[in-house]
N, C-alpha and C positions, 0 to 999 in steps of 0.2 A: 666192503660189502657190495655185492652185485645188485644192480637195480636196472630194470628194463626202461625206466623213464629217463635215465641219465644219457646225455649225449656228449660225445667227445670228438675231437679231431686229432689226427696224427700228421705231423709234418716232418720231413726228413731234410737234414742239411749234412754236408760232408765236407770237411776242410782238412788241410794239412798245414803244419808250420815247418818250413824247410829253409834253412839258412836265415832264420828270423823273418821270413816272408810268409804271410798267410795267403794260401791259395784255395780257391773254391774248386772242389773235386767234382761238382755237378755241372760246372760251366767252364769249359776249357778256355784259358786266356784271361779268366777273371782272377788276377793275382794282385798282390800287394794291398790286401784288404786291411782295414784298421779296426782295432778293438776300441769300443766306447763303453762308457758307464752312464746310466741314466737312472733317476730315482724310481721311475715306473717300470722300465724294462729290465733293470739290472745291468749286468755286463753282457754285451752282445758284439757281434762282428757285423759291421755295416756292409750292405750289398752282397751278403752271403745268400746264395740261392736256397729257397725253401720250397719243397714240393709236397703237396698234400697227397697222402696215400690212404687207400681204404682196404687194401689187402696186403698180406705178408709178402706175396710174390712181387708186388710193386716195389716194396722197400728193398728186397733182395736185388732186383734189377738195377735200382739206383746205386746200391753198393758196388755192384759189378761195374757199372759205368764209371764210378769214382776210382776204382782200382786201376782202370785202364789209364787214367790221367795221372795217378799218383806217381811221384818221383821215387825212384829206388836207387840208392847209392851204396857202393861197397867201401868199407873201411877195414883197417886192420883188426878192429874189435868186432865188427859185424860184417860177415861175408855176404849176407843177403839182405 
């Protein structure tokens, strides 16, 4: 249910797991991150960049930035 009195925030993170290594796609060179579990936070990746956004266009720009860093490999099963 929509309410004008509610406040919320949206944060974007973008990561990839490639050859069993977790890399941050919003911060080039921030690789080999670790997965942790905490009773209050749940499961999370430490040192993963989080960026607060207020508009859809900001989120799309971050996704484009991450796509530039993302690794793409060709295999016999997956050409692209």
